[in-house]
PDB file with SEQRES, HELIX, SHEET and CRYST1 records, atoms N, CA, C and O in Angstrom:
SEQRES   1 A   37  MET LYS LEU LYS SER THR THR TYR SER THR PHE LEU THR          
SEQRES   2 A   37  LEU VAL LEU LEU LEU TRP PHE HIS LYS ALA ILE VAL ASN          
SEQRES   3 A   37  GLY TYR PHE MET ASP MET THR GLN HIS HIS THR                  
HELIX    1 AA1 LYS A    2  HIS A   36  1                                  35    
CRYST1    1.000    1.000    1.000  90.00  90.00  90.00 P 1           1          
ATOM      1  N   MET A   1       6.903  -4.420  26.594  1.00  0.00           N  
ATOM      2  CA  MET A   1       6.163  -5.412  25.798  1.00  0.00           C  
ATOM      3  C   MET A   1       5.027  -4.729  25.035  1.00  0.00           C  
ATOM      4  O   MET A   1       4.830  -4.955  23.841  1.00  0.00           O  
ATOM      5  N   LYS A   2       4.289  -3.891  25.757  1.00  0.00           N  
ATOM      6  CA  LYS A   2       3.166  -3.219  25.106  1.00  0.00           C  
ATOM      7  C   LYS A   2       3.670  -2.252  24.022  1.00  0.00           C  
ATOM      8  O   LYS A   2       3.083  -2.140  22.946  1.00  0.00           O  
ATOM      9  N   LEU A   3       4.774  -1.557  24.338  1.00  0.00           N  
ATOM     10  CA  LEU A   3       5.315  -0.603  23.370  1.00  0.00           C  
ATOM     11  C   LEU A   3       5.778  -1.337  22.119  1.00  0.00           C  
ATOM     12  O   LEU A   3       5.573  -0.862  21.002  1.00  0.00           O  
ATOM     13  N   LYS A   4       6.400  -2.487  22.307  1.00  0.00           N  
ATOM     14  CA  LYS A   4       6.889  -3.263  21.169  1.00  0.00           C  
ATOM     15  C   LYS A   4       5.713  -3.734  20.308  1.00  0.00           C  
ATOM     16  O   LYS A   4       5.789  -3.722  19.079  1.00  0.00           O  
ATOM     17  N   SER A   5       4.628  -4.147  20.966  1.00  0.00           N  
ATOM     18  CA  SER A   5       3.459  -4.617  20.234  1.00  0.00           C  
ATOM     19  C   SER A   5       2.851  -3.470  19.425  1.00  0.00           C  
ATOM     20  O   SER A   5       2.446  -3.655  18.277  1.00  0.00           O  
ATOM     21  N   THR A   6       2.792  -2.284  20.038  1.00  0.00           N  
ATOM     22  CA  THR A   6       2.230  -1.133  19.341  1.00  0.00           C  
ATOM     23  C   THR A   6       3.092  -0.761  18.148  1.00  0.00           C  
ATOM     24  O   THR A   6       2.570  -0.435  17.082  1.00  0.00           O  
ATOM     25  N   THR A   7       4.403  -0.807  18.317  1.00  0.00           N  
ATOM     26  CA  THR A   7       5.306  -0.475  17.212  1.00  0.00           C  
ATOM     27  C   THR A   7       5.128  -1.480  16.079  1.00  0.00           C  
ATOM     28  O   THR A   7       5.129  -1.103  14.908  1.00  0.00           O  
ATOM     29  N   TYR A   8       4.974  -2.754  16.423  1.00  0.00           N  
ATOM     30  CA  TYR A   8       4.793  -3.802  15.413  1.00  0.00           C  
ATOM     31  C   TYR A   8       3.490  -3.576  14.650  1.00  0.00           C  
ATOM     32  O   TYR A   8       3.445  -3.725  13.429  1.00  0.00           O  
ATOM     33  N   SER A   9       2.419  -3.212  15.383  1.00  0.00           N  
ATOM     34  CA  SER A   9       1.132  -2.968  14.730  1.00  0.00           C  
ATOM     35  C   SER A   9       1.231  -1.774  13.798  1.00  0.00           C  
ATOM     36  O   SER A   9       0.690  -1.799  12.693  1.00  0.00           O  
ATOM     37  N   THR A  10       1.922  -0.726  14.242  1.00  0.00           N  
ATOM     38  CA  THR A  10       2.081   0.463  13.399  1.00  0.00           C  
ATOM     39  C   THR A  10       2.875   0.110  12.150  1.00  0.00           C  
ATOM     40  O   THR A  10       2.548   0.564  11.053  1.00  0.00           O  
ATOM     41  N   PHE A  11       3.912  -0.694  12.312  1.00  0.00           N  
ATOM     42  CA  PHE A  11       4.736  -1.104  11.174  1.00  0.00           C  
ATOM     43  C   PHE A  11       3.909  -1.905  10.170  1.00  0.00           C  
ATOM     44  O   PHE A  11       4.012  -1.691   8.963  1.00  0.00           O  
ATOM     45  N   LEU A  12       3.088  -2.829  10.675  1.00  0.00           N  
ATOM     46  CA  LEU A  12       2.243  -3.632   9.790  1.00  0.00           C  
ATOM     47  C   LEU A  12       1.258  -2.739   9.043  1.00  0.00           C  
ATOM     48  O   LEU A  12       1.023  -2.926   7.849  1.00  0.00           O  
ATOM     49  N   THR A  13       0.682  -1.768   9.752  1.00  0.00           N  
ATOM     50  CA  THR A  13      -0.273  -0.862   9.110  1.00  0.00           C  
ATOM     51  C   THR A  13       0.397  -0.059   8.014  1.00  0.00           C  
ATOM     52  O   THR A  13      -0.175   0.127   6.940  1.00  0.00           O  
ATOM     53  N   LEU A  14       1.618   0.426   8.276  1.00  0.00           N  
ATOM     54  CA  LEU A  14       2.340   1.207   7.266  1.00  0.00           C  
ATOM     55  C   LEU A  14       2.637   0.347   6.039  1.00  0.00           C  
ATOM     56  O   LEU A  14       2.506   0.807   4.905  1.00  0.00           O  
ATOM     57  N   VAL A  15       3.040  -0.907   6.273  1.00  0.00           N  
ATOM     58  CA  VAL A  15       3.349  -1.798   5.149  1.00  0.00           C  
ATOM     59  C   VAL A  15       2.097  -2.042   4.314  1.00  0.00           C  
ATOM     60  O   VAL A  15       2.146  -2.022   3.084  1.00  0.00           O  
ATOM     61  N   LEU A  16       0.972  -2.274   4.996  1.00  0.00           N  
ATOM     62  CA  LEU A  16      -0.275  -2.519   4.268  1.00  0.00           C  
ATOM     63  C   LEU A  16      -0.690  -1.284   3.487  1.00  0.00           C  
ATOM     64  O   LEU A  16      -1.143  -1.396   2.347  1.00  0.00           O  
ATOM     65  N   LEU A  17      -0.543  -0.110   4.083  1.00  0.00           N  
ATOM     66  CA  LEU A  17      -0.914   1.123   3.391  1.00  0.00           C  
ATOM     67  C   LEU A  17      -0.030   1.338   2.173  1.00  0.00           C  
ATOM     68  O   LEU A  17      -0.517   1.729   1.112  1.00  0.00           O  
ATOM     69  N   LEU A  18       1.275   1.085   2.319  1.00  0.00           N  
ATOM     70  CA  LEU A  18       2.191   1.256   1.191  1.00  0.00           C  
ATOM     71  C   LEU A  18       1.846   0.284   0.069  1.00  0.00           C  
ATOM     72  O   LEU A  18       1.833   0.659  -1.103  1.00  0.00           O  
ATOM     73  N   TRP A  19       1.563  -0.982   0.435  1.00  0.00           N  
ATOM     74  CA  TRP A  19       1.216  -1.978  -0.576  1.00  0.00           C  
ATOM     75  C   TRP A  19      -0.092  -1.611  -1.262  1.00  0.00           C  
ATOM     76  O   TRP A  19      -0.220  -1.744  -2.479  1.00  0.00           O  
ATOM     77  N   PHE A  20      -1.072  -1.144  -0.473  1.00  0.00           N  
ATOM     78  CA  PHE A  20      -2.375  -0.754  -1.026  1.00  0.00           C  
ATOM     79  C   PHE A  20      -2.215   0.427  -1.965  1.00  0.00           C  
ATOM     80  O   PHE A  20      -2.820   0.456  -3.036  1.00  0.00           O  
ATOM     81  N   HIS A  21      -1.402   1.406  -1.571  1.00  0.00           N  
ATOM     82  CA  HIS A  21      -1.160   2.587  -2.406  1.00  0.00           C  
ATOM     83  C   HIS A  21      -0.472   2.173  -3.709  1.00  0.00           C  
ATOM     84  O   HIS A  21      -0.811   2.675  -4.781  1.00  0.00           O  
ATOM     85  N   LYS A  22       0.483   1.267  -3.612  1.00  0.00           N  
ATOM     86  CA  LYS A  22       1.204   0.803  -4.795  1.00  0.00           C  
ATOM     87  C   LYS A  22       0.249   0.072  -5.744  1.00  0.00           C  
ATOM     88  O   LYS A  22       0.325   0.234  -6.962  1.00  0.00           O  
ATOM     89  N   ALA A  23      -0.646  -0.729  -5.174  1.00  0.00           N  
ATOM     90  CA  ALA A  23      -1.609  -1.462  -6.002  1.00  0.00           C  
ATOM     91  C   ALA A  23      -2.538  -0.479  -6.725  1.00  0.00           C  
ATOM     92  O   ALA A  23      -2.849  -0.669  -7.901  1.00  0.00           O  
ATOM     93  N   ILE A  24      -2.980   0.569  -6.022  1.00  0.00           N  
ATOM     94  CA  ILE A  24      -3.863   1.565  -6.638  1.00  0.00           C  
ATOM     95  C   ILE A  24      -3.132   2.294  -7.758  1.00  0.00           C  
ATOM     96  O   ILE A  24      -3.685   2.489  -8.840  1.00  0.00           O  
ATOM     97  N   VAL A  25      -1.891   2.696  -7.500  1.00  0.00           N  
ATOM     98  CA  VAL A  25      -1.112   3.422  -8.513  1.00  0.00           C  
ATOM     99  C   VAL A  25      -0.883   2.528  -9.727  1.00  0.00           C  
ATOM    100  O   VAL A  25      -1.028   2.976 -10.864  1.00  0.00           O  
ATOM    101  N   ASN A  26      -0.524   1.258  -9.489  1.00  0.00           N  
ATOM    102  CA  ASN A  26      -0.292   0.337 -10.600  1.00  0.00           C  
ATOM    103  C   ASN A  26      -1.576   0.149 -11.403  1.00  0.00           C  
ATOM    104  O   ASN A  26      -1.540   0.146 -12.634  1.00  0.00           O  
ATOM    105  N   GLY A  27      -2.705  -0.009 -10.722  1.00  0.00           N  
ATOM    106  CA  GLY A  27      -3.985  -0.177 -11.407  1.00  0.00           C  
ATOM    107  C   GLY A  27      -4.337   1.071 -12.199  1.00  0.00           C  
ATOM    108  O   GLY A  27      -4.869   0.984 -13.306  1.00  0.00           O  
ATOM    109  N   TYR A  28      -4.036   2.239 -11.627  1.00  0.00           N  
ATOM    110  CA  TYR A  28      -4.331   3.501 -12.310  1.00  0.00           C  
ATOM    111  C   TYR A  28      -3.530   3.613 -13.601  1.00  0.00           C  
ATOM    112  O   TYR A  28      -4.074   3.963 -14.648  1.00  0.00           O  
ATOM    113  N   PHE A  29      -2.239   3.313 -13.522  1.00  0.00           N  
ATOM    114  CA  PHE A  29      -1.394   3.408 -14.707  1.00  0.00           C  
ATOM    115  C   PHE A  29      -1.778   2.338 -15.733  1.00  0.00           C  
ATOM    116  O   PHE A  29      -1.691   2.573 -16.939  1.00  0.00           O  
ATOM    117  N   MET A  30      -2.202   1.162 -15.254  1.00  0.00           N  
ATOM    118  CA  MET A  30      -2.628   0.121 -16.180  1.00  0.00           C  
ATOM    119  C   MET A  30      -3.878   0.569 -16.926  1.00  0.00           C  
ATOM    120  O   MET A  30      -4.012   0.315 -18.123  1.00  0.00           O  
ATOM    121  N   ASP A  31      -4.801   1.238 -16.218  1.00  0.00           N  
ATOM    122  CA  ASP A  31      -6.001   1.751 -16.873  1.00  0.00           C  
ATOM    123  C   ASP A  31      -5.624   2.816 -17.897  1.00  0.00           C  
ATOM    124  O   ASP A  31      -6.204   2.871 -18.981  1.00  0.00           O  
ATOM    125  N   MET A  32      -4.665   3.652 -17.559  1.00  0.00           N  
ATOM    126  CA  MET A  32      -4.242   4.720 -18.468  1.00  0.00           C  
ATOM    127  C   MET A  32      -3.693   4.115 -19.764  1.00  0.00           C  
ATOM    128  O   MET A  32      -4.044   4.562 -20.856  1.00  0.00           O  
ATOM    129  N   THR A  33      -2.836   3.104 -19.643  1.00  0.00           N  
ATOM    130  CA  THR A  33      -2.244   2.498 -20.834  1.00  0.00           C  
ATOM    131  C   THR A  33      -3.320   1.793 -21.654  1.00  0.00           C  
ATOM    132  O   THR A  33      -3.269   1.804 -22.883  1.00  0.00           O  
ATOM    133  N   GLN A  34      -4.286   1.186 -20.987  1.00  0.00           N  
ATOM    134  CA  GLN A  34      -5.349   0.498 -21.715  1.00  0.00           C  
ATOM    135  C   GLN A  34      -6.192   1.511 -22.491  1.00  0.00           C  
ATOM    136  O   GLN A  34      -6.607   1.239 -23.617  1.00  0.00           O  
ATOM    137  N   HIS A  35      -6.445   2.670 -21.897  1.00  0.00           N  
ATOM    138  CA  HIS A  35      -7.248   3.686 -22.577  1.00  0.00           C  
ATOM    139  C   HIS A  35      -6.485   4.284 -23.753  1.00  0.00           C  
ATOM    140  O   HIS A  35      -7.087   4.656 -24.760  1.00  0.00           O  
ATOM    141  N   HIS A  36      -5.168   4.379 -23.629  1.00  0.00           N  
ATOM    142  CA  HIS A  36      -4.377   4.996 -24.693  1.00  0.00           C  
ATOM    143  C   HIS A  36      -4.225   4.077 -25.897  1.00  0.00           C  
ATOM    144  O   HIS A  36      -4.016   4.548 -27.015  1.00  0.00           O  
ATOM    145  N   THR A  37      -4.329   2.755 -25.675  1.00  0.00           N  
ATOM    146  CA  THR A  37      -4.141   1.835 -26.792  1.00  0.00           C  
ATOM    147  C   THR A  37      -5.454   1.467 -27.454  1.00  0.00           C  
ATOM    148  O   THR A  37      -5.466   0.698 -28.415  1.00  0.00           O  
TER     149      THR A  37                                                      
END                                                                             
């Protein structure tokens, strides 16, 4: 039970990190396009 809970928490953290990284990358590229135009 404890191992399953830890795995679930790790999975949630990875998903949040991936989403956060994607948001930063998207924002970065959006800033780049705005500066170029």
